[in-house]
Each structure stands twice: as C-alpha cells, then as structure tokens.
Backbone as JSON Lines, residues from 0, in Angstrom:
{"i":0,"aa":"X","n":[21.5,8.41,-67.74],"ca":[20.77,7.01,-67.71],"c":[21.73,6.07,-67.08]}
{"i":1,"aa":"X","n":[21.78,5.12,-66.03],"ca":[22.64,4.52,-66.16],"c":[21.48,3.1,-66.05]}
{"i":2,"aa":"X","n":[22.63,2.04,-66.59],"ca":[21.92,0.65,-67.09],"c":[21.58,-0.13,-65.46]}
{"i":3,"aa":"X","n":[20.59,0.18,-64.67],"ca":[19.76,-0.14,-63.29],"c":[18.76,-1.73,-63.96]}
{"i":4,"aa":"X","n":[19.5,-3.09,-63.21],"ca":[18.46,-4.2,-63.61],"c":[18.0,-3.87,-61.81]}
{"i":5,"aa":"X","n":[16.31,-4.16,-62.07],"ca":[15.12,-4.66,-61.16],"c":[14.92,-5.39,-61.08]}
{"i":6,"aa":"X","n":[15.21,-6.44,-60.3],"ca":[14.53,-7.99,-60.12],"c":[13.38,-8.47,-58.6]}
{"i":7,"aa":"X","n":[12.32,-8.12,-59.4],"ca":[11.52,-7.79,-58.11],"c":[10.58,-9.62,-58.57]}
{"i":8,"aa":"X","n":[11.08,-10.05,-57.0],"ca":[10.63,-11.86,-57.12],"c":[12.33,-12.52,-57.2]}
{"i":9,"aa":"X","n":[11.65,-13.99,-56.93],"ca":[12.69,-14.69,-56.83],"c":[14.06,-14.89,-58.2]}
{"i":10,"aa":"X","n":[14.82,-15.18,-58.04],"ca":[15.94,-15.33,-59.49],"c":[16.05,-16.59,-59.02]}
{"i":11,"aa":"X","n":[16.65,-17.39,-60.32],"ca":[16.91,-18.39,-59.65],"c":[17.92,-18.8,-61.02]}
{"i":12,"aa":"X","n":[19.44,-19.12,-60.9],"ca":[20.02,-19.6,-61.86],"c":[20.44,-21.16,-61.69]}
{"i":13,"aa":"X","n":[20.63,-21.62,-62.67],"ca":[20.97,-23.12,-63.06],"c":[21.86,-22.94,-63.76]}
{"i":14,"aa":"X","n":[22.91,-24.15,-63.19],"ca":[24.08,-24.21,-63.96],"c":[24.53,-25.71,-64.17]}
{"i":15,"aa":"X","n":[24.05,-26.47,-65.17],"ca":[23.77,-28.02,-65.34],"c":[22.73,-28.16,-64.4]}
{"i":16,"aa":"X","n":[23.16,-29.67,-64.71],"ca":[21.98,-30.53,-63.74],"c":[21.07,-31.17,-64.68]}
{"i":17,"aa":"X","n":[19.99,-32.23,-64.09],"ca":[19.2,-32.44,-64.58],"c":[17.98,-32.39,-63.79]}
{"i":18,"aa":"X","n":[16.87,-32.52,-64.5],"ca":[15.28,-32.49,-64.28],"c":[15.35,-31.38,-63.03]}
{"i":19,"aa":"X","n":[16.02,-30.6,-63.3],"ca":[15.88,-29.34,-62.66],"c":[14.45,-28.89,-62.9]}
{"i":20,"aa":"X","n":[13.82,-28.29,-61.45],"ca":[12.34,-27.76,-61.45],"c":[12.34,-26.27,-61.2]}
{"i":21,"aa":"X","n":[13.7,-25.9,-60.25],"ca":[13.17,-24.59,-59.88],"c":[12.95,-24.23,-58.69]}
{"i":22,"aa":"X","n":[11.98,-23.58,-58.72],"ca":[11.51,-23.27,-57.03],"c":[9.91,-23.82,-57.23]}
{"i":23,"aa":"X","n":[10.14,-24.83,-56.08],"ca":[9.26,-25.28,-55.57],"c":[8.0,-25.03,-54.98]}
{"i":24,"aa":"X","n":[7.1,-24.68,-54.88],"ca":[6.06,-23.34,-53.84],"c":[5.43,-24.63,-53.44]}
{"i":25,"aa":"X","n":[5.39,-25.77,-53.19],"ca":[4.6,-26.85,-52.88],"c":[3.26,-27.28,-54.15]}
{"i":26,"aa":"X","n":[3.68,-26.95,-55.39],"ca":[2.5,-27.85,-55.91],"c":[2.92,-28.39,-57.37]}
{"i":27,"aa":"X","n":[4.22,-29.08,-57.09],"ca":[5.39,-29.79,-58.26],"c":[5.15,-31.19,-57.51]}
{"i":28,"aa":"X","n":[4.25,-32.5,-58.55],"ca":[4.69,-33.19,-58.17],"c":[3.66,-33.7,-56.78]}
{"i":29,"aa":"X","n":[2.53,-34.24,-57.14],"ca":[1.75,-34.5,-56.11],"c":[0.85,-33.77,-55.69]}
{"i":30,"aa":"X","n":[-0.03,-32.25,-56.23],"ca":[-0.82,-31.74,-55.75],"c":[-2.05,-32.42,-56.2]}
{"i":31,"aa":"X","n":[-2.18,-33.15,-57.47],"ca":[-3.53,-34.4,-57.66],"c":[-3.85,-35.37,-56.43]}
{"i":32,"aa":"X","n":[-2.71,-35.96,-56.17],"ca":[-2.28,-36.91,-55.18],"c":[-2.88,-36.59,-53.38]}
{"i":33,"aa":"X","n":[-2.4,-35.11,-53.48],"ca":[-3.18,-34.45,-52.36],"c":[-4.83,-34.02,-52.19]}
{"i":34,"aa":"X","n":[-5.28,-33.89,-53.88],"ca":[-6.7,-33.34,-53.79],"c":[-7.09,-34.99,-53.18]}
{"i":35,"aa":"X","n":[-6.62,-35.92,-54.0],"ca":[-6.98,-37.0,-53.63],"c":[-6.83,-37.91,-51.87]}
{"i":36,"aa":"X","n":[-5.41,-37.13,-51.04],"ca":[-5.99,-37.45,-49.89],"c":[-6.46,-37.06,-49.23]}
{"i":37,"aa":"X","n":[-7.07,-35.53,-49.58],"ca":[-7.81,-34.86,-48.68],"c":[-9.22,-35.47,-48.74]}
{"i":38,"aa":"X","n":[-9.73,-35.52,-49.88],"ca":[-11.28,-36.48,-50.37],"c":[-11.29,-37.74,-49.71]}
{"i":39,"aa":"X","n":[-10.2,-39.05,-49.24],"ca":[-10.26,-39.94,-49.19],"c":[-10.22,-39.67,-47.34]}
{"i":40,"aa":"X","n":[-9.32,-38.64,-47.11],"ca":[-9.71,-38.28,-45.37],"c":[-11.11,-37.76,-45.21]}
{"i":41,"aa":"X","n":[-12.07,-37.14,-45.99],"ca":[-12.96,-36.64,-46.06],"c":[-14.18,-37.58,-45.57]}
{"i":42,"aa":"X","n":[-14.0,-38.44,-46.79],"ca":[-15.03,-39.82,-46.53],"c":[-14.84,-40.17,-45.78]}
{"i":43,"aa":"X","n":[-13.66,-40.89,-44.55],"ca":[-13.29,-41.87,-43.77],"c":[-14.38,-41.56,-42.12]}
{"i":44,"aa":"X","n":[-13.3,-39.96,-42.43],"ca":[-14.49,-38.88,-41.34],"c":[-15.86,-39.07,-41.23]}
{"i":45,"aa":"X","n":[-16.4,-38.32,-42.53],"ca":[-17.75,-39.03,-43.05],"c":[-18.17,-40.27,-42.42]}
{"i":46,"aa":"X","n":[-17.97,-40.93,-42.64],"ca":[-18.12,-42.39,-42.31],"c":[-18.3,-42.64,-41.03]}
{"i":47,"aa":"X","n":[-16.96,-42.56,-40.31],"ca":[-16.85,-43.06,-38.88],"c":[-18.4,-41.97,-38.42]}
{"i":48,"aa":"X","n":[-18.96,-41.13,-38.82],"ca":[-19.44,-40.22,-37.69],"c":[-20.89,-40.79,-38.0]}
{"i":49,"aa":"X","n":[-20.92,-41.28,-39.25],"ca":[-21.91,-41.89,-40.12],"c":[-22.01,-43.2,-38.84]}
{"i":50,"aa":"X","n":[-21.48,-44.01,-38.31],"ca":[-21.18,-45.48,-38.06],"c":[-21.34,-44.66,-36.27]}
{"i":51,"aa":"X","n":[-21.09,-43.74,-35.75],"ca":[-21.23,-43.55,-34.31],"c":[-22.28,-44.02,-33.71]}
{"i":52,"aa":"X","n":[-23.59,-44.18,-34.12],"ca":[-24.77,-44.67,-33.89],"c":[-24.96,-46.11,-33.22]}
{"i":53,"aa":"X","n":[-24.13,-46.86,-34.51],"ca":[-24.04,-48.25,-34.31],"c":[-22.95,-49.06,-33.13]}
{"i":54,"aa":"X","n":[-21.87,-47.67,-32.33],"ca":[-20.55,-47.84,-31.41],"c":[-21.29,-48.19,-30.45]}
{"i":55,"aa":"X","n":[-20.14,-49.21,-29.67],"ca":[-20.33,-49.27,-28.27],"c":[-19.88,-47.97,-27.85]}
{"i":56,"aa":"X","n":[-20.08,-47.59,-26.24],"ca":[-19.55,-46.22,-25.78],"c":[-17.84,-46.51,-25.66]}
{"i":57,"aa":"X","n":[-17.17,-47.49,-25.1],"ca":[-16.01,-47.49,-25.75],"c":[-15.27,-47.25,-27.38]}
{"i":58,"aa":"X","n":[-16.28,-47.8,-28.25],"ca":[-15.72,-47.38,-29.22],"c":[-15.79,-46.59,-30.03]}
{"i":59,"aa":"X","n":[-16.92,-45.31,-29.74],"ca":[-17.52,-44.3,-30.1],"c":[-16.42,-43.54,-29.69]}
{"i":60,"aa":"X","n":[-15.91,-43.56,-28.44],"ca":[-14.47,-42.75,-27.62],"c":[-13.9,-42.49,-28.26]}
{"i":61,"aa":"X","n":[-13.44,-44.13,-28.84],"ca":[-11.91,-44.28,-29.49],"c":[-12.07,-44.01,-30.71]}
{"i":62,"aa":"X","n":[-13.4,-43.44,-31.68],"ca":[-13.44,-42.86,-33.05],"c":[-13.25,-41.36,-32.4]}
{"i":63,"aa":"X","n":[-13.94,-41.02,-31.78],"ca":[-14.04,-39.1,-31.47],"c":[-12.39,-39.3,-30.7]}
{"i":64,"aa":"X","n":[-11.62,-39.95,-30.48],"ca":[-10.37,-39.45,-30.09],"c":[-9.4,-39.87,-31.56]}
{"i":65,"aa":"X","n":[-9.78,-40.59,-32.03],"ca":[-9.1,-40.6,-33.58],"c":[-9.48,-39.53,-34.46]}
{"i":66,"aa":"X","n":[-10.4,-39.0,-34.61],"ca":[-11.08,-37.79,-35.66],"c":[-10.04,-36.84,-35.7]}
{"i":67,"aa":"X","n":[-9.37,-36.25,-34.53],"ca":[-8.65,-35.07,-34.83],"c":[-7.19,-35.5,-35.21]}
{"i":68,"aa":"X","n":[-7.0,-36.74,-35.4],"ca":[-6.2,-37.41,-35.95],"c":[-6.07,-37.35,-37.29]}
{"i":69,"aa":"X","n":[-7.13,-37.55,-38.01],"ca":[-7.03,-37.5,-39.35],"c":[-7.07,-36.62,-40.24]}
{"i":70,"aa":"X","n":[-5.83,-36.14,-40.71],"ca":[-5.59,-34.9,-41.13],"c":[-5.49,-35.23,-42.77]}
{"i":71,"aa":"X","n":[-5.07,-34.1,-43.72],"ca":[-4.75,-34.53,-45.22],"c":[-3.21,-34.22,-45.16]}
{"i":72,"aa":"X","n":[-2.48,-35.5,-44.39],"ca":[-0.95,-34.5,-43.92],"c":[-0.34,-36.02,-44.56]}
{"i":73,"aa":"X","n":[0.35,-36.1,-45.62],"ca":[0.96,-37.63,-45.38],"c":[1.95,-38.43,-44.34]}
{"i":74,"aa":"X","n":[2.91,-37.06,-44.5],"ca":[3.61,-37.62,-43.11],"c":[3.05,-38.12,-41.54]}
{"i":75,"aa":"X","n":[2.22,-36.79,-41.72],"ca":[1.49,-37.32,-39.73],"c":[0.3,-38.7,-39.69]}
{"i":76,"aa":"X","n":[-0.37,-38.61,-41.09],"ca":[-0.85,-40.24,-41.21],"c":[0.0,-41.57,-41.28]}
{"i":77,"aa":"X","n":[0.81,-41.2,-41.95],"ca":[1.82,-42.17,-41.72],"c":[2.35,-42.39,-40.46]}
{"i":78,"aa":"X","n":[2.68,-41.69,-39.85],"ca":[3.08,-41.68,-38.52],"c":[2.15,-42.2,-37.23]}
{"i":79,"aa":"X","n":[1.14,-42.31,-37.67],"ca":[-0.25,-42.29,-37.05],"c":[-0.73,-43.91,-37.67]}
{"i":80,"aa":"X","n":[-0.13,-44.46,-37.48],"ca":[-0.34,-45.92,-38.17],"c":[-1.98,-46.41,-37.38]}
{"i":81,"aa":"X","n":[-1.53,-46.12,-36.36],"ca":[-2.24,-47.5,-34.8],"c":[-3.51,-46.39,-34.92]}
{"i":82,"aa":"X","n":[-3.75,-45.42,-35.62],"ca":[-5.05,-44.7,-35.16],"c":[-5.73,-45.37,-36.31]}
{"i":83,"aa":"X","n":[-5.2,-45.54,-37.56],"ca":[-5.74,-45.74,-38.55],"c":[-5.89,-47.38,-38.51]}
{"i":84,"aa":"X","n":[-5.49,-47.88,-37.65],"ca":[-5.48,-50.18,-37.59],"c":[-7.21,-49.78,-36.95]}
{"i":85,"aa":"X","n":[-6.47,-49.09,-35.59],"ca":[-7.61,-48.75,-34.47],"c":[-9.17,-48.53,-35.07]}
{"i":86,"aa":"X","n":[-9.01,-47.73,-35.88],"ca":[-10.41,-47.23,-36.66],"c":[-11.3,-48.51,-37.69]}
{"i":87,"aa":"X","n":[-10.08,-48.99,-38.27],"ca":[-10.31,-50.36,-39.5],"c":[-10.65,-51.42,-38.57]}
{"i":88,"aa":"X","n":[-10.13,-51.83,-37.29],"ca":[-10.91,-52.81,-36.13],"c":[-12.18,-52.33,-36.03]}
{"i":89,"aa":"X","n":[-12.53,-51.28,-35.34],"ca":[-13.75,-50.29,-35.05],"c":[-14.66,-50.98,-35.96]}
{"i":90,"aa":"X","n":[-14.33,-50.45,-37.18],"ca":[-15.77,-50.3,-38.28],"c":[-15.64,-51.92,-38.73]}
{"i":91,"aa":"X","n":[-14.73,-52.9,-38.66],"ca":[-14.56,-54.39,-39.26],"c":[-15.62,-55.14,-38.05]}
{"i":92,"aa":"X","n":[-15.36,-54.52,-36.73],"ca":[-16.41,-55.17,-35.64],"c":[-17.5,-54.95,-35.82]}
{"i":93,"aa":"X","n":[-17.82,-54.18,-36.15],"ca":[-19.71,-53.43,-36.18],"c":[-20.3,-54.41,-37.25]}
{"i":94,"aa":"X","n":[-19.03,-55.02,-38.51],"ca":[-19.96,-55.57,-39.34],"c":[-20.25,-54.79,-40.89]}
{"i":95,"aa":"X","n":[-21.23,-55.33,-41.39],"ca":[-22.06,-54.5,-42.58],"c":[-22.02,-52.83,-42.15]}
{"i":96,"aa":"X","n":[-22.3,-52.49,-41.32],"ca":[-22.85,-51.61,-41.03],"c":[-20.99,-50.27,-41.28]}
{"i":97,"aa":"X","n":[-19.9,-51.03,-40.83],"ca":[-18.89,-50.55,-40.69],"c":[-18.22,-50.61,-42.2]}
{"i":98,"aa":"X","n":[-18.42,-51.63,-43.24],"ca":[-18.41,-52.0,-44.11],"c":[-17.4,-50.59,-45.22]}
{"i":99,"aa":"X","n":[-18.48,-49.67,-44.82],"ca":[-17.96,-48.56,-45.8],"c":[-16.63,-47.73,-45.39]}
{"i":100,"aa":"X","n":[-16.79,-47.54,-44.13],"ca":[-15.75,-47.37,-43.71],"c":[-14.38,-47.81,-43.4]}
{"i":101,"aa":"X","n":[-14.62,-49.12,-43.09],"ca":[-13.25,-49.72,-43.4],"c":[-12.72,-49.64,-44.91]}
{"i":102,"aa":"X","n":[-13.57,-49.56,-45.91],"ca":[-12.91,-49.5,-46.92],"c":[-12.49,-47.62,-47.32]}
{"i":103,"aa":"X","n":[-13.0,-46.63,-46.75],"ca":[-12.01,-45.77,-46.3],"c":[-11.7,-46.14,-46.07]}
{"i":104,"aa":"X","n":[-10.87,-46.66,-45.25],"ca":[-9.55,-46.69,-44.14],"c":[-8.38,-47.8,-45.47]}
{"i":105,"aa":"X","n":[-9.06,-48.66,-46.49],"ca":[-8.1,-49.32,-47.53],"c":[-7.56,-48.2,-48.64]}
{"i":106,"aa":"X","n":[-8.73,-47.31,-48.54],"ca":[-8.0,-46.34,-49.56],"c":[-7.25,-45.72,-49.58]}
{"i":107,"aa":"X","n":[-7.11,-44.98,-47.95],"ca":[-6.59,-44.47,-47.43],"c":[-5.17,-45.02,-47.17]}
{"i":108,"aa":"X","n":[-5.03,-46.35,-46.59],"ca":[-3.81,-46.83,-46.78],"c":[-3.16,-47.04,-48.15]}
{"i":109,"aa":"X","n":[-4.3,-47.11,-49.2],"ca":[-3.52,-47.66,-50.29],"c":[-2.84,-45.86,-51.02]}
{"i":110,"aa":"X","n":[-3.25,-45.01,-50.43],"ca":[-3.14,-43.57,-51.21],"c":[-1.6,-43.16,-50.63]}
{"i":111,"aa":"X","n":[-1.37,-43.98,-49.4],"ca":[-0.15,-43.54,-48.23],"c":[1.21,-44.31,-48.92]}
{"i":112,"aa":"X","n":[0.36,-45.64,-49.83],"ca":[1.61,-45.97,-49.96],"c":[1.89,-47.19,-49.14]}
C-alpha cells in the first residue's frame, strides 16, 4: 500500500503574515451589514410604492425609473447616488406623506457610509 494523500476541496497554506483569513467565500466581514442593507433597500422600495398615489405624473415616472436601480449592492448603490438624491428630493417635495421614504433614504446613505 502506498502513502497517498487525497485532498477533496480547497487547501490553504499560509506561511507567516498577519490577520490571515483564509479563503473568503463572501461571508467574512460584512454579512450582518449586507442584511441591514437589504432590509434598508426593501423598506425604501416599499415606502416609494406606497408614495406613488401622492405623486405627479413626472414624479411617479422618476420613481418608476429609480426602483430597478435600488439593489442591495453597496458598490452599485454608491455609483447610483444621483438616483438616491432624486428619490430623496421627490419624497421631500410631497411633504409629510414622503417623510418615511426620505428617512429610508437617509438610513440607506448612512449604511453606505
């Protein structure tokens, strides 16, 4: 019988270094924040849908165009700052009815840093 080693799956060898994590399958450092981000996007989307009956035709069209851009992806949302600014402006323009949507945009911006 020979001495054969069988490895089934990833093998990581780390020699020295500091703060080594190993293989990051996308769950290390930020999983909790991603849940918060997803919830914040869902809240904003819900508030915007509830706001639609109170909007002018142009405002409703702008919200309709913005909804597909609201994804729980940090990088994408940072690049789409103009969409968030537009949504916040529309929410502020309709007054107290838009306050929940405006606050949701604020929470989302806080999470994006």
